[in-house]
C-alpha positions in Angstrom: -26.3 6.3 -25.9 -28.4 7.0 -22.9 -27.5 5.9 -19.4 -30.0 4.1 -17.3 -30.5 6.5 -14.3 -31.5 3.7 -11.9 -28.5 1.6 -12.8 -26.2 4.6 -12.4 -27.7 5.5 -9.0 -27.3 1.9 -7.9 -23.6 2.0 -9.1 -22.9 5.2 -7.3 -24.5 3.9 -4.1 -22.4 0.7 -4.4 -19.0 2.5 -4.7 -19.7 5.4 -2.3 -18.1 4.7 1.1 -20.5 4.8 4.0 -19.2 7.0 6.8 -20.4 7.3 10.4 -19.7 10.9 11.2 -19.8 10.4 15.0 -17.3 7.5 14.8 -15.0 9.5 12.5 -15.1 12.5 14.9 -14.4 10.2 17.8 -11.4 8.7 16.0 -10.1 12.1 15.0 -10.5 13.4 18.6 -8.7 10.3 20.0 -5.9 10.5 17.4 -5.2 14.2 17.8 -5.6 13.8 21.6 -3.0 11.0 21.7 -0.5 13.1 19.6 -1.0 16.1 21.8 -0.8 14.0 25.0 2.5 12.5 23.8 3.8 16.0 23.0 2.9 17.1 26.5 4.5 14.1 28.1 7.7 14.7 26.1 7.7 18.4 27.1 7.1 17.5 30.8 9.9 14.9 30.6 12.4 17.3 29.1 11.6 20.2 31.4 11.1 18.2 34.6 13.3 15.2 34.2 16.1 16.7 32.1 16.0 20.2 33.6 15.4 22.2 30.4 13.6 25.5 30.5 10.1 25.6 29.2 11.0 27.2 25.8 13.9 24.8 25.2 11.7 21.8 26.1 9.0 23.0 23.8 11.5 23.4 20.9 12.9 20.0 21.5 9.4 18.5 21.6 8.6 20.0 18.2 11.9 18.6 16.8 11.1 15.1 18.2 7.5 15.2 16.9 8.6 16.3 13.4 11.3 13.7 13.3 8.9 11.0 14.5 6.4 12.0 11.8 9.1 11.9 9.1 10.2 8.4 10.2 6.6 7.2 10.4 5.9 8.6 6.9 9.1 6.9 5.6 8.1 3.5 7.1 4.5 4.0 5.7 3.0 4.1 9.2 1.7 7.7 9.2 -0.7 7.1 6.2 -2.3 4.3 8.2 -2.7 6.6 11.2 -4.3 9.2 9.0 -6.6 6.7 7.3 -7.9 5.7 10.8 -7.7 9.0 12.6 -8.5 11.4 9.8 -8.1 15.1 10.6 -6.9 14.2 14.1 -3.6 13.1 12.6 -3.5 15.8 9.9 -4.0 18.9 12.0 -1.0 18.9 14.4 2.6 19.7 13.3 3.1 16.0 12.6 0.5 16.2 9.8 2.3 19.2 8.3 5.7 17.3 8.4 3.9 14.3 6.8 2.6 16.6 4.0 6.1 17.9 3.2 7.8 14.5 3.3 5.2 12.4 1.4 5.7 14.0 -2.0 9.5 13.9 -1.5 9.3 10.2 -0.9 6.9 9.6 -3.8 8.9 11.5 -6.4 12.5 10.6 -5.3 12.9 8.3 -8.3 12.7 11.4 -10.6 15.9 12.8 -9.1 17.0 15.4 -6.6 15.9 18.5 -8.6 12.9 17.4 -10.7 11.6 14.9 -8.2 12.2 16.0 -4.7 13.0 19.7 -5.3 10.0 20.3 -7.5 7.4 18.2 -5.7 8.3 18.6 -2.0 6.0 21.5 -1.4 3.1 20.5 -3.6 0.8 20.0 -0.5 2.5 22.3 2.0 3.4 25.1 -0.4 -0.1 26.7 -0.5 -0.2 26.6 3.4 3.2 28.3 3.6 2.3 30.8 0.9 -1.0 31.9 2.3 0.3 31.8 5.8 3.1 34.3 4.9 0.7 36.4 2.8 -1.9 36.7 5.6 0.8 37.4 8.2 2.1 40.2 6.0 -1.3 41.7 5.4 -2.1 41.6 9.2 1.3 43.1 9.9 0.6 46.0 7.6 -2.8 46.5 9.2 -1.2 46.4 12.6 1.5 48.9 11.6 -1.1 51.3 10.1 -3.1 51.0 13.3 0.0 51.9 15.3 0.7 54.9 13.1 -2.8 56.1 13.3 -2.9 55.7 17.1 -5.6 53.1 17.0 -3.5 50.2 18.4 
């Protein structure tokens, strides 16, 4: 059975989404910028209005952003933001929190151990693994550089 190449190409063209790269980049920039602006406003409010030190205000800002991302994921709002804003919503810490929570929500019906416990790090696991591994390798290089007197 041979497939008609023209019919196949027409089918592929029909189902392939058309993307405007400049519009996608603009949406990503706007989404990421709004998340970062909100974070800065929270930090300024905590440090100026509530009198927290800069480090404490930054820590509380991260906690608030992660919590907001978890709630938005739970209420199915964050996937809509990601669909519109693309990488602008996935790159900040809110995107990382979303990537951890999404599988937990999806597989909660399978139970605490085989559902949530096994699936929670399916997306975030490689990021954590290679982040720790690369940090360790760079730490060893830095240590050797110190021992050799280079650094």
